[in-house]
C-alpha positions as YAML, in Angstrom:
chain: A
units: angstrom
residues:
- id: 1
  name: UNK
  ca: [0.08, -0.16, 0.07]
- id: 2
  name: UNK
  ca: [2.53, 2.19, -1.03]
- id: 3
  name: UNK
  ca: [3.27, 4.85, -3.59]
- id: 4
  name: UNK
  ca: [5.55, 7.71, -1.90]
- id: 5
  name: UNK
  ca: [3.36, 7.69, 0.89]
- id: 6
  name: UNK
  ca: [0.39, 4.63, 0.61]
- id: 7
  name: UNK
  ca: [-3.09, 5.76, -0.07]
- id: 8
  name: UNK
  ca: [-6.09, 4.48, -1.30]
- id: 9
  name: UNK
  ca: [-7.97, 5.05, -4.50]
- id: 10
  name: UNK
  ca: [-11.58, 5.25, -3.60]
- id: 11
  name: UNK
  ca: [-13.22, 3.86, -6.51]
- id: 12
  name: UNK
  ca: [-17.05, 3.37, -6.56]
- id: 13
  name: UNK
  ca: [-18.34, -0.30, -5.38]
- id: 14
  name: UNK
  ca: [-20.94, -1.82, -6.81]
- id: 15
  name: UNK
  ca: [-24.02, -2.08, -4.79]
- id: 16
  name: UNK
  ca: [-24.57, -5.24, -1.92]
- id: 17
  name: UNK
  ca: [-27.67, -7.69, -3.68]
- id: 18
  name: UNK
  ca: [-30.44, -7.43, -2.03]
- id: 19
  name: UNK
  ca: [-31.52, -10.96, 0.24]
- id: 20
  name: UNK
  ca: [-34.30, -11.13, -2.37]
- id: 21
  name: UNK
  ca: [-32.41, -11.26, -5.34]
- id: 22
  name: UNK
  ca: [-31.29, -14.97, -7.21]
- id: 23
  name: UNK
  ca: [-29.01, -16.69, -7.72]
- id: 24
  name: UNK
  ca: [-26.95, -16.05, -4.68]
- id: 25
  name: UNK
  ca: [-23.36, -14.47, -5.78]
- id: 26
  name: UNK
  ca: [-20.48, -17.02, -5.26]
- id: 27
  name: UNK
  ca: [-19.22, -17.24, -1.52]
- id: 28
  name: UNK
  ca: [-16.47, -14.33, -1.24]
- id: 29
  name: UNK
  ca: [-17.52, -12.07, -4.49]
- id: 30
  name: UNK
  ca: [-19.37, -9.44, -2.73]
- id: 31
  name: UNK
  ca: [-17.69, -7.07, -0.54]
- id: 32
  name: UNK
  ca: [-19.40, -4.69, 1.93]
- id: 33
  name: UNK
  ca: [-18.90, -0.83, 1.59]
- id: 34
  name: UNK
  ca: [-16.47, -0.25, 4.11]
- id: 35
  name: UNK
  ca: [-13.41, -1.68, 5.78]
- id: 36
  name: UNK
  ca: [-10.74, -0.99, 8.72]
- id: 37
  name: UNK
  ca: [-6.69, -0.21, 8.16]
- id: 38
  name: UNK
  ca: [-3.74, -0.14, 9.92]
- id: 39
  name: UNK
  ca: [-0.07, 0.78, 8.93]
- id: 40
  name: UNK
  ca: [2.99, -0.84, 10.51]
- id: 41
  name: UNK
  ca: [5.99, 1.46, 10.32]
- id: 42
  name: UNK
  ca: [8.54, 2.72, 12.34]
- id: 43
  name: UNK
  ca: [8.43, -0.05, 14.44]
- id: 44
  name: UNK
  ca: [4.75, 0.19, 15.65]
- id: 45
  name: UNK
  ca: [1.07, -0.11, 14.55]
- id: 46
  name: UNK
  ca: [-0.82, 3.28, 13.90]
- id: 47
  name: UNK
  ca: [-4.26, 3.97, 15.19]
- id: 48
  name: UNK
  ca: [-6.60, 2.14, 12.10]
- id: 49
  name: UNK
  ca: [-8.86, 3.99, 9.88]
- id: 50
  name: UNK
  ca: [-12.36, 3.50, 8.58]
- id: 51
  name: UNK
  ca: [-12.58, 3.84, 4.94]
- id: 52
  name: UNK
  ca: [-14.60, 2.90, 1.75]
- id: 53
  name: UNK
  ca: [-13.83, -0.91, 0.32]
- id: 54
  name: UNK
  ca: [-11.64, 0.33, -3.00]
- id: 55
  name: UNK
  ca: [-8.36, -0.66, -5.17]
- id: 56
  name: UNK
  ca: [-5.45, 0.15, -3.12]
- id: 57
  name: UNK
  ca: [-1.76, 0.93, -3.98]
- id: 58
  name: UNK
  ca: [1.01, -1.10, -3.59]
- id: 59
  name: UNK
  ca: [4.32, -0.73, -4.31]
- id: 60
  name: UNK
  ca: [5.98, -3.07, -6.82]
- id: 61
  name: UNK
  ca: [9.09, -3.46, -4.64]
- id: 62
  name: UNK
  ca: [6.76, -4.24, -1.68]
- id: 63
  name: UNK
  ca: [7.80, -7.27, 0.23]
- id: 64
  name: UNK
  ca: [4.75, -9.39, 0.00]
- id: 65
  name: UNK
  ca: [4.69, -9.20, -3.84]
- id: 66
  name: UNK
  ca: [8.49, -11.02, -3.99]
- id: 67
  name: UNK
  ca: [8.85, -12.73, -0.70]
- id: 68
  name: UNK
  ca: [4.96, -13.65, -0.24]
- id: 69
  name: UNK
  ca: [4.81, -12.25, 3.23]
- id: 70
  name: UNK
  ca: [1.34, -12.24, 4.37]
- id: 71
  name: UNK
  ca: [-1.16, -14.11, 6.50]
- id: 72
  name: UNK
  ca: [-4.99, -13.98, 6.94]
- id: 73
  name: UNK
  ca: [-8.13, -14.98, 8.69]
- id: 74
  name: UNK
  ca: [-11.15, -15.93, 7.93]
- id: 75
  name: UNK
  ca: [-14.46, -16.43, 10.51]
- id: 76
  name: UNK
  ca: [-18.31, -15.37, 10.44]
- id: 77
  name: UNK
  ca: [-20.46, -13.15, 12.16]
- id: 78
  name: UNK
  ca: [-24.02, -13.93, 12.52]
- id: 79
  name: UNK
  ca: [-27.35, -12.06, 12.52]
- id: 80
  name: UNK
  ca: [-29.37, -13.55, 15.22]
- id: 81
  name: UNK
  ca: [-33.47, -13.73, 15.37]
- id: 82
  name: UNK
  ca: [-33.42, -11.22, 17.66]
- id: 83
  name: UNK
  ca: [-31.54, -8.42, 15.40]
- id: 84
  name: UNK
  ca: [-28.44, -9.00, 17.29]
- id: 85
  name: UNK
  ca: [-24.95, -9.56, 15.24]
- id: 86
  name: UNK
  ca: [-22.77, -12.31, 16.64]
- id: 87
  name: UNK
  ca: [-19.10, -13.38, 15.93]
- id: 88
  name: UNK
  ca: [-18.37, -16.86, 16.46]
- id: 89
  name: UNK
  ca: [-14.77, -17.40, 18.25]
- id: 90
  name: UNK
  ca: [-12.98, -14.02, 17.06]
- id: 91
  name: UNK
  ca: [-10.43, -14.28, 19.65]
- id: 92
  name: UNK
  ca: [-9.48, -18.11, 18.72]
- id: 93
  name: UNK
  ca: [-8.91, -16.52, 14.61]
- id: 94
  name: UNK
  ca: [-7.07, -13.33, 16.45]
- id: 95
  name: UNK
  ca: [-4.73, -15.52, 18.33]
- id: 96
  name: UNK
  ca: [-4.04, -17.68, 15.10]
- id: 97
  name: UNK
  ca: [-3.59, -15.04, 12.82]
- id: 98
  name: UNK
  ca: [-0.94, -13.42, 15.93]
- id: 99
  name: UNK
  ca: [0.91, -16.86, 15.48]
- id: 100
  name: UNK
  ca: [1.07, -16.65, 11.53]
- id: 101
  name: UNK
  ca: [2.23, -13.27, 11.71]
- id: 102
  name: UNK
  ca: [5.16, -14.69, 14.22]
- id: 103
  name: UNK
  ca: [5.65, -17.96, 11.92]
- id: 104
  name: UNK
  ca: [6.23, -15.50, 9.26]
- id: 105
  name: UNK
  ca: [8.08, -12.93, 11.00]
- id: 106
  name: UNK
  ca: [5.51, -10.18, 10.17]
- id: 107
  name: UNK
  ca: [4.75, -7.28, 12.75]
- id: 108
  name: UNK
  ca: [2.79, -8.85, 15.08]
- id: 109
  name: UNK
  ca: [-0.96, -7.30, 15.21]
- id: 110
  name: UNK
  ca: [-1.98, -6.12, 18.69]
- id: 111
  name: UNK
  ca: [-5.23, -8.40, 19.56]
- id: 112
  name: UNK
  ca: [-6.95, -5.22, 21.29]
- id: 113
  name: UNK
  ca: [-6.51, -3.26, 17.84]
- id: 114
  name: UNK
  ca: [-7.20, -6.29, 15.74]
- id: 115
  name: UNK
  ca: [-10.47, -6.81, 17.67]
- id: 116
  name: UNK
  ca: [-11.55, -3.35, 17.59]
- id: 117
  name: UNK
  ca: [-11.11, -3.53, 14.03]
- id: 118
  name: UNK
  ca: [-13.12, -6.44, 13.19]
- id: 119
  name: UNK
  ca: [-15.77, -4.93, 15.68]
- id: 120
  name: UNK
  ca: [-16.23, -1.69, 13.77]
- id: 121
  name: UNK
  ca: [-16.12, -3.27, 10.42]
- id: 122
  name: UNK
  ca: [-18.57, -5.32, 11.63]
- id: 123
  name: UNK
  ca: [-20.56, -2.14, 12.85]
- id: 124
  name: UNK
  ca: [-20.27, 0.30, 9.81]
- id: 125
  name: UNK
  ca: [-21.33, -3.04, 7.69]
- id: 126
  name: UNK
  ca: [-24.68, -3.64, 9.92]
- id: 127
  name: UNK
  ca: [-26.87, -3.25, 7.22]
- id: 128
  name: UNK
  ca: [-25.51, -5.91, 4.98]
- id: 129
  name: UNK
  ca: [-25.27, -8.68, 7.24]
- id: 130
  name: UNK
  ca: [-27.56, -11.60, 5.89]
- id: 131
  name: UNK
  ca: [-30.19, -13.24, 7.95]
- id: 132
  name: UNK
  ca: [-30.03, -16.96, 8.70]
- id: 133
  name: UNK
  ca: [-28.71, -19.14, 7.05]
- id: 134
  name: UNK
  ca: [-26.65, -16.19, 5.68]
- id: 135
  name: UNK
  ca: [-23.62, -14.28, 7.59]
- id: 136
  name: UNK
  ca: [-20.68, -11.74, 7.38]
- id: 137
  name: UNK
  ca: [-17.58, -13.29, 6.53]
- id: 138
  name: UNK
  ca: [-14.79, -11.60, 8.03]
- id: 139
  name: UNK
  ca: [-11.22, -11.48, 6.30]
- id: 140
  name: UNK
  ca: [-8.32, -9.92, 8.11]
- id: 141
  name: UNK
  ca: [-4.98, -9.90, 6.08]
- id: 142
  name: UNK
  ca: [-1.68, -8.66, 7.05]
- id: 143
  name: UNK
  ca: [1.23, -8.19, 4.32]
- id: 144
  name: UNK
  ca: [4.86, -6.62, 4.32]
- id: 145
  name: UNK
  ca: [5.06, -3.40, 2.10]
- id: 146
  name: UNK
  ca: [8.65, -2.96, 2.74]
- id: 147
  name: UNK
  ca: [9.75, -1.58, -0.43]
- id: 148
  name: UNK
  ca: [12.90, -3.64, -1.43]
- id: 149
  name: UNK
  ca: [13.26, -6.38, -3.84]
- id: 150
  name: UNK
  ca: [16.70, -7.18, -1.82]
- id: 151
  name: UNK
  ca: [14.89, -8.70, 1.33]
- id: 152
  name: UNK
  ca: [14.94, -12.19, 0.49]
- id: 153
  name: UNK
  ca: [16.91, -12.93, 3.64]
- id: 154
  name: UNK
  ca: [15.39, -10.27, 5.72]
- id: 155
  name: UNK
  ca: [11.61, -9.65, 7.13]
- id: 156
  name: UNK
  ca: [9.29, -6.74, 6.46]
- id: 157
  name: UNK
  ca: [9.72, -3.86, 8.71]
- id: 158
  name: UNK
  ca: [6.41, -2.18, 7.27]
- id: 159
  name: UNK
  ca: [3.17, -4.03, 7.12]
- id: 160
  name: UNK
  ca: [-0.32, -3.17, 6.31]
- id: 161
  name: UNK
  ca: [-3.47, -4.92, 8.31]
- id: 162
  name: UNK
  ca: [-6.97, -4.73, 6.62]
- id: 163
  name: UNK
  ca: [-10.10, -6.12, 8.00]
- id: 164
  name: UNK
  ca: [-12.51, -6.99, 5.01]
- id: 165
  name: UNK
  ca: [-16.26, -8.14, 5.27]
- id: 166
  name: UNK
  ca: [-18.32, -9.72, 2.74]
- id: 167
  name: UNK
  ca: [-21.92, -10.99, 3.40]
- id: 168
  name: UNK
  ca: [-22.23, -14.60, 2.15]
- id: 169
  name: UNK
  ca: [-25.37, -16.61, 2.10]
- id: 170
  name: UNK
  ca: [-26.35, -20.55, 2.56]
- id: 171
  name: UNK
  ca: [-23.38, -22.61, 1.20]
- id: 172
  name: UNK
  ca: [-25.48, -25.14, 0.79]
- id: 173
  name: UNK
  ca: [-28.50, -23.34, -0.79]
- id: 174
  name: UNK
  ca: [-29.50, -26.66, -3.17]
- id: 175
  name: UNK
  ca: [-28.88, -28.85, -0.36]
- id: 176
  name: UNK
  ca: [-25.82, -30.89, 0.84]
- id: 177
  name: UNK
  ca: [-24.03, -33.00, -1.60]
- id: 178
  name: UNK
  ca: [-21.66, -35.67, -0.85]
- id: 179
  name: UNK
  ca: [-18.06, -34.18, -2.15]
- id: 180
  name: UNK
  ca: [-15.72, -36.45, -4.56]
- id: 181
  name: UNK
  ca: [-12.19, -36.82, -3.01]
- id: 182
  name: UNK
  ca: [-9.13, -37.66, -4.77]
- id: 183
  name: UNK
  ca: [-6.44, -38.79, -2.53]
- id: 184
  name: UNK
  ca: [-2.97, -37.71, -3.17]
- id: 185
  name: UNK
  ca: [-0.30, -40.25, -1.42]
- id: 186
  name: UNK
  ca: [2.59, -39.25, -2.43]
- id: 187
  name: UNK
  ca: [3.22, -35.25, -2.11]
- id: 188
  name: UNK
  ca: [1.94, -32.71, 0.57]
- id: 189
  name: UNK
  ca: [0.22, -29.94, 0.59]
- id: 190
  name: UNK
  ca: [2.59, -27.46, 1.81]
- id: 191
  name: UNK
  ca: [6.13, -27.05, 3.17]
- id: 192
  name: UNK
  ca: [6.44, -28.78, 6.74]
- id: 193
  name: UNK
  ca: [7.22, -25.40, 8.58]
- id: 194
  name: UNK
  ca: [4.52, -23.35, 7.77]
- id: 195
  name: UNK
  ca: [1.35, -25.78, 7.27]
- id: 196
  name: UNK
  ca: [0.05, -24.53, 10.51]
- id: 197
  name: UNK
  ca: [0.41, -20.99, 8.80]
- id: 198
  name: UNK
  ca: [-2.97, -19.52, 7.09]
- id: 199
  name: UNK
  ca: [-0.67, -17.61, 4.38]
- id: 200
  name: UNK
  ca: [-2.18, -17.36, 0.48]
- id: 201
  name: UNK
  ca: [0.95, -19.69, -0.63]
- id: 202
  name: UNK
  ca: [-0.50, -22.70, 0.81]
- id: 203
  name: UNK
  ca: [-3.39, -22.48, -1.13]
- id: 204
  name: UNK
  ca: [-1.23, -21.70, -4.14]
- id: 205
  name: UNK
  ca: [0.58, -24.87, -3.73]
- id: 206
  name: UNK
  ca: [-2.77, -26.91, -3.11]
- id: 207
  name: UNK
  ca: [-4.24, -25.33, -6.38]
- id: 208
  name: UNK
  ca: [-2.35, -26.79, -9.28]
- id: 209
  name: UNK
  ca: [-3.01, -30.75, -8.05]
- id: 210
  name: UNK
  ca: [-6.64, -29.79, -7.33]
- id: 211
  name: UNK
  ca: [-7.21, -28.42, -10.89]
- id: 212
  name: UNK
  ca: [-5.37, -31.72, -12.19]
- id: 213
  name: UNK
  ca: [-7.36, -33.68, -10.30]
- id: 214
  name: UNK
  ca: [-10.82, -32.12, -11.18]
- id: 215
  name: UNK
  ca: [-9.79, -32.43, -14.64]
- id: 216
  name: UNK
  ca: [-9.05, -36.08, -14.47]
- id: 217
  name: UNK
  ca: [-11.16, -37.41, -12.28]
- id: 218
  name: UNK
  ca: [-14.11, -35.24, -11.59]
- id: 219
  name: UNK
  ca: [-13.17, -34.35, -8.22]
- id: 220
  name: UNK
  ca: [-14.30, -32.02, -5.75]
- id: 221
  name: UNK
  ca: [-11.16, -31.96, -3.53]
- id: 222
  name: UNK
  ca: [-7.57, -33.43, -3.06]
- id: 223
  name: UNK
  ca: [-6.62, -34.97, 0.45]
- id: 224
  name: UNK
  ca: [-3.03, -34.72, 0.74]
- id: 225
  name: UNK
  ca: [-1.81, -37.64, 2.31]
- id: 226
  name: UNK
  ca: [2.13, -37.69, 2.03]
- id: 227
  name: UNK
  ca: [4.08, -41.05, 2.36]
- id: 228
  name: UNK
  ca: [0.16, -42.31, 2.83]
- id: 229
  name: UNK
  ca: [-0.02, -40.42, 5.91]
- id: 230
  name: UNK
  ca: [-3.85, -38.83, 5.87]
- id: 231
  name: UNK
  ca: [-3.71, -35.18, 6.34]
- id: 232
  name: UNK
  ca: [-5.99, -32.06, 5.07]
- id: 233
  name: UNK
  ca: [-7.61, -31.23, 1.72]
- id: 234
  name: UNK
  ca: [-6.22, -27.54, 0.21]
- id: 235
  name: UNK
  ca: [-8.63, -25.74, 2.17]
- id: 236
  name: UNK
  ca: [-10.36, -27.76, 4.78]
- id: 237
  name: UNK
  ca: [-9.45, -30.41, 7.69]
- id: 238
  name: UNK
  ca: [-10.11, -34.02, 7.47]
- id: 239
  name: UNK
  ca: [-12.51, -36.01, 9.94]
- id: 240
  name: UNK
  ca: [-14.00, -39.66, 9.68]
- id: 241
  name: UNK
  ca: [-16.90, -40.29, 11.68]
- id: 242
  name: UNK
  ca: [-18.70, -43.36, 13.10]
- id: 243
  name: UNK
  ca: [-21.54, -44.37, 15.85]
- id: 244
  name: UNK
  ca: [-19.62, -43.22, 18.79]
- id: 245
  name: UNK
  ca: [-16.24, -42.23, 16.95]
- id: 246
  name: UNK
  ca: [-14.62, -39.90, 15.17]
- id: 247
  name: UNK
  ca: [-11.18, -39.79, 14.17]
- id: 248
  name: UNK
  ca: [-8.40, -36.88, 12.90]
- id: 249
  name: UNK
  ca: [-4.91, -36.75, 12.19]
- id: 250
  name: UNK
  ca: [-3.27, -35.19, 15.68]
- id: 251
  name: UNK
  ca: [-2.04, -31.40, 15.48]
- id: 252
  name: UNK
  ca: [1.61, -30.78, 14.33]
- id: 253
  name: UNK
  ca: [3.26, -28.01, 12.33]
- id: 254
  name: UNK
  ca: [2.37, -29.55, 8.71]
- id: 255
  name: UNK
  ca: [-0.98, -28.57, 8.60]
- id: 256
  name: UNK
  ca: [-4.00, -26.15, 9.99]
- id: 257
  name: UNK
  ca: [-5.13, -25.97, 13.45]
- id: 258
  name: UNK
  ca: [-8.77, -25.35, 12.32]
- id: 259
  name: UNK
  ca: [-11.06, -23.74, 14.63]
- id: 260
  name: UNK
  ca: [-14.28, -25.05, 12.69]
- id: 261
  name: UNK
  ca: [-12.28, -28.65, 14.03]
- id: 262
  name: UNK
  ca: [-12.04, -27.71, 17.34]
- id: 263
  name: UNK
  ca: [-15.27, -26.69, 17.60]
- id: 264
  name: UNK
  ca: [-16.80, -29.94, 16.05]
- id: 265
  name: UNK
  ca: [-14.26, -32.30, 18.38]
- id: 266
  name: UNK
  ca: [-15.56, -30.49, 21.32]
- id: 267
  name: UNK
  ca: [-19.20, -30.53, 20.56]
- id: 268
  name: UNK
  ca: [-18.49, -34.55, 19.76]
- id: 269
  name: UNK
  ca: [-17.30, -35.20, 23.11]
- id: 270
  name: UNK
  ca: [-20.15, -33.87, 24.59]
- id: 271
  name: UNK
  ca: [-22.69, -35.71, 22.62]
- id: 272
  name: UNK
  ca: [-20.85, -38.82, 23.74]
- id: 273
  name: UNK
  ca: [-17.90, -39.62, 20.60]
- id: 274
  name: UNK
  ca: [-14.79, -41.15, 21.21]
- id: 275
  name: UNK
  ca: [-12.63, -38.56, 19.59]
- id: 276
  name: UNK
  ca: [-9.34, -39.88, 18.46]
- id: 277
  name: UNK
  ca: [-6.48, -37.71, 17.64]
- id: 278
  name: UNK
  ca: [-3.73, -39.32, 15.89]
- id: 279
  name: UNK
  ca: [-1.77, -40.46, 12.91]
- id: 280
  name: UNK
  ca: [-3.30, -42.94, 10.47]
- id: 281
  name: UNK
  ca: [-3.05, -43.70, 6.95]
- id: 282
  name: UNK
  ca: [-4.85, -44.44, 3.57]
- id: 283
  name: UNK
  ca: [-5.72, -47.86, 4.32]
- id: 284
  name: UNK
  ca: [-7.23, -47.70, 7.41]
- id: 285
  name: UNK
  ca: [-9.21, -44.65, 6.07]
- id: 286
  name: UNK
  ca: [-10.15, -46.83, 3.19]
- id: 287
  name: UNK
  ca: [-11.46, -49.45, 5.42]
- id: 288
  name: UNK
  ca: [-13.30, -47.15, 8.08]
- id: 289
  name: UNK
  ca: [-15.50, -45.92, 5.01]
- id: 290
  name: UNK
  ca: [-17.02, -48.95, 3.95]
- id: 291
  name: UNK
  ca: [-19.41, -48.33, 6.68]
- id: 292
  name: UNK
  ca: [-18.36, -45.37, 7.86]
- id: 293
  name: UNK
  ca: [-18.27, -41.08, 7.16]
- id: 294
  name: UNK
  ca: [-15.67, -38.75, 5.96]
- id: 295
  name: UNK
  ca: [-16.47, -34.82, 6.15]
- id: 296
  name: UNK
  ca: [-14.27, -32.05, 5.59]
- id: 297
  name: UNK
  ca: [-14.45, -29.41, 8.01]
- id: 298
  name: UNK
  ca: [-14.16, -25.04, 7.82]
- id: 299
  name: UNK
  ca: [-15.24, -21.96, 8.13]
- id: 300
  name: UNK
  ca: [-17.64, -21.84, 4.98]
- id: 301
  name: UNK
  ca: [-19.55, -25.25, 4.78]
- id: 302
  name: UNK
  ca: [-18.65, -26.17, 8.76]
- id: 303
  name: UNK
  ca: [-19.02, -29.94, 7.85]
- id: 304
  name: UNK
  ca: [-19.07, -31.08, 4.52]
- id: 305
  name: UNK
  ca: [-19.92, -34.73, 3.54]
- id: 306
  name: UNK
  ca: [-17.30, -37.05, 1.24]
- id: 307
  name: UNK
  ca: [-19.36, -39.53, -0.53]
- id: 308
  name: UNK
  ca: [-16.34, -41.02, -2.51]
- id: 309
  name: UNK
  ca: [-12.33, -41.09, -2.81]
- id: 310
  name: UNK
  ca: [-10.92, -41.66, -5.89]
- id: 311
  name: UNK
  ca: [-7.52, -43.72, -5.13]
- id: 312
  name: UNK
  ca: [-5.16, -44.72, -7.47]
- id: 313
  name: UNK
  ca: [-7.60, -44.64, -10.56]
- id: 314
  name: UNK
  ca: [-10.21, -46.43, -8.20]
- id: 315
  name: UNK
  ca: [-13.16, -45.27, -6.76]
- id: 316
  name: UNK
  ca: [-14.35, -45.77, -3.10]
- id: 317
  name: UNK
  ca: [-17.53, -45.31, -1.71]
- id: 318
  name: UNK
  ca: [-18.19, -43.74, 1.57]
- id: 319
  name: UNK
  ca: [-20.67, -45.89, 3.59]
- id: 320
  name: UNK
  ca: [-24.19, -44.94, 1.15]
- id: 321
  name: UNK
  ca: [-22.34, -42.45, -1.06]
- id: 322
  name: UNK
  ca: [-24.45, -40.19, 0.84]
- id: 323
  name: UNK
  ca: [-24.07, -37.31, 3.68]
- id: 324
  name: UNK
  ca: [-24.43, -39.50, 6.91]
- id: 325
  name: UNK
  ca: [-26.18, -38.69, 9.68]
- id: 326
  name: UNK
  ca: [-23.12, -38.00, 12.36]
- id: 327
  name: UNK
  ca: [-21.94, -35.48, 9.69]
- id: 328
  name: UNK
  ca: [-25.17, -34.06, 9.84]
- id: 329
  name: UNK
  ca: [-25.60, -33.98, 13.51]
- id: 330
  name: UNK
  ca: [-22.79, -32.40, 14.77]
- id: 331
  name: UNK
  ca: [-22.80, -29.71, 11.66]
- id: 332
  name: UNK
  ca: [-26.14, -28.98, 12.89]
- id: 333
  name: UNK
  ca: [-25.55, -29.13, 16.44]
- id: 334
  name: UNK
  ca: [-22.67, -26.28, 15.70]
- id: 335
  name: UNK
  ca: [-24.71, -24.26, 13.66]
- id: 336
  name: UNK
  ca: [-27.03, -23.91, 16.29]
- id: 337
  name: UNK
  ca: [-24.63, -22.29, 18.79]
- id: 338
  name: UNK
  ca: [-24.01, -20.27, 15.68]
- id: 339
  name: UNK
  ca: [-26.83, -18.76, 14.92]
- id: 340
  name: UNK
  ca: [-28.08, -18.29, 18.65]
- id: 341
  name: UNK
  ca: [-30.72, -21.32, 18.02]
- id: 342
  name: UNK
  ca: [-28.65, -22.95, 21.19]
- id: 343
  name: UNK
  ca: [-27.27, -21.89, 24.27]
- id: 344
  name: UNK
  ca: [-23.34, -21.33, 23.78]
- id: 345
  name: UNK
  ca: [-22.13, -22.84, 26.66]
- id: 346
  name: UNK
  ca: [-17.97, -22.18, 25.66]
- id: 347
  name: UNK
  ca: [-17.81, -18.66, 25.67]
- id: 348
  name: UNK
  ca: [-17.60, -19.09, 21.73]
- id: 349
  name: UNK
  ca: [-19.71, -15.80, 21.00]
- id: 350
  name: UNK
  ca: [-18.74, -12.12, 20.87]
- id: 351
  name: UNK
  ca: [-21.86, -9.85, 20.72]
- id: 352
  name: UNK
  ca: [-21.26, -6.66, 18.74]
...
């Protein structure tokens, strides 16, 4: 966001579609009119400002453009039936962004300032928060702006922090459909030391293999299982479910520590499921799904059921091939808390 002094080009944004309009815009393609912005310069964060959501100017030598010094977060604010706006697990997402910044040696956001930036962005865009089953998707993004193309071995000393908001609608507007997943049992999704960092480079690294798998096998996602060890997909954590049991990969540095994953596992334990977090391989997964379930977890869909795996060119049906009852049950339990339909006993909800 530099060019001499950094400045915003106050370009007009298209108006937010009204709730009655169909079809709904694709997830993330509509931005709310206002965003918040703070700059790190001279060793300190300046006061944030509230500005129109508009194109930005960025110096062509900016650190982020050459050395990928950037991280982001994604979470939702919900309009409850009483008209209040409530954010799900904002504190956890803020802490994860600070951890990502530390891993990438970026200026670490102040948690109080970032929370205030999120709150302000929601308040200023309160009128465009959809009613359930929609939400206001919040996207803080942090990136290095130091103008130095010779800084491959040095961290960014200047950075910008922006909080965007995007009205989104029902992820499963056409009903929950089982996903087809390609099993990649050789390559990893990302470098092991940055696996738990929410940075754009990880998603870019997974894009090529995902598009190739879609072209060849008509799948929705790729499940990365480096060396045969089940890990995660390009954009979601992965779980196996069956009566009384949930199995997922134990946390380590190689994959993202999902907030939705943590929430689902917490609720599963409360519902009486035995939750196992451990390493397991593709062979065990394929044996499990003969009469069990598999699901992807993430902010957008919460839980999305898997109907089939493609492994070495062979299709393996998951259970009945449809979204299973345990996936539906745990998704509905979590969504009911997010929408204020069930009591929050974990302190996950922040009212704006």
